[in-house]
Phi, psi and omega in degrees: 000137179251142173248167180207163173236131180301146182269321180283146184295323180294316179290326176299317180298316178297319179296317180294321178301317179293315182297310183294329178287325184269336187303318182305331179296329186246008184302323184294332181260330182275326170053044174290157181305125185299321180295322179292323177295319177299314179295324179292319177298318178297317179295324177302311180294321182290326178294320176303315180296313183298317181293326178295314179295319179299319179298318179295319180294321179294320176296317179297318181300316179296315181295317182292323178297318177297322178296316178297316180298320178296319179295315185285315188221022181294141181284143171087357178065217180097185183258130177290151174284186179294153176300143175301141182286134178289151177290135181241134177293149175301158181300322180231083177292160179294159179302143177293130184266175176290150177287163178064060181298322182297317179296321177297315179299318180297319179297318180296317179298317179298321177295322177296318179296315183293342178296337183079001184247006181277096179277170178299319181295319180293317179300322177294318180297327179277348179079024183240008181277128178262116178293135178256136181288121178295332178296315179295315180297330181293347178268357188284139174234117182291142171268119185255129182225155171271116182276317183194170172237126180237113182053036178090351182264127181283141173250120180269157181215141169213165176266123186279325184053240185266005181275156182277343181164198179207153175271140176252124176244142188227141174242109179266007179131350182238020181102161183286134174226154179296133180252306184189174173244133176248132178259001175241171182291337182250144176219125178257125178277110183261019178301156179300135180282160177295173180301155182308129177084351181268132179250132178229167177251122172257132179249143181229150166215152182225161176216141182293159174234144175208134184057040176063029175210162179297145176209146178089204185246157177290147174288168168293156179284135177250124179256131182232129176277123182240134183233136178291145181289143179273000000 
C-alpha cells in the first residue's frame, strides 16, 4: 500500500484538514507520537491562516498595482478613488506552528504505517491512500531470484513495489502446480527434501497479486538444485 502527501499548498491544506479530523478515530490503533500529532494539528490551523492571508495579500497586490498604473498612466485624467485597504491580521491569529510542516506530516504518516495497523480503508479515511493504476500494475513482471539456502530449503526473493504479494508455482518434476502465496518479498519453500544424498531440481515461477488476484506477467523460471541431507 502506498501513501502520499499532496504537492500543491491548497490541496495539502485540504488533506491535512481531513487527516487531523479523522485521526482521533484511529489514534488507538495507529499510535503516532502524541506530541507530533499536537504539532500537526497546530500546523494544520496555521496553514489555513497563512493561505488565507496570502490570498488577501495577492488580491491587494493586484488591486494596488492597478491603482498605481491608473495613477501613473491612466487615460483621461480625473480623480483617483480611495487607496486600496491594507490587509489586517485578525485580532487573535492562531499560534505560530513549527516550520517544515510537510516533513512533520511525513513523519506522522510513517509512524502510522509502522504501527502495522494502517489498512487501506483507514488510509482512505485519513486522506493519505494513493490509488495505484491497475493498468500500470498489469504490465509488471516479477524478477525472481534465489536469495539463500537454509538447511537445504531455498528462499526465493522478488521486489514487491506496489503489489500485495505473489503466487509461487513449483515444478518438482511433474509440471507446475500452485504452492503458496507470499505477502513479503521473501518466500522459503519448506517442502520435504529428497532422500539423503539425492539431488533433484525444483523449478519455480511466480506472478504478482493485487486485490486478491493474479496481475501482470509470469516471471522467468528459476531452477534450484536441492539435495537431501546426509
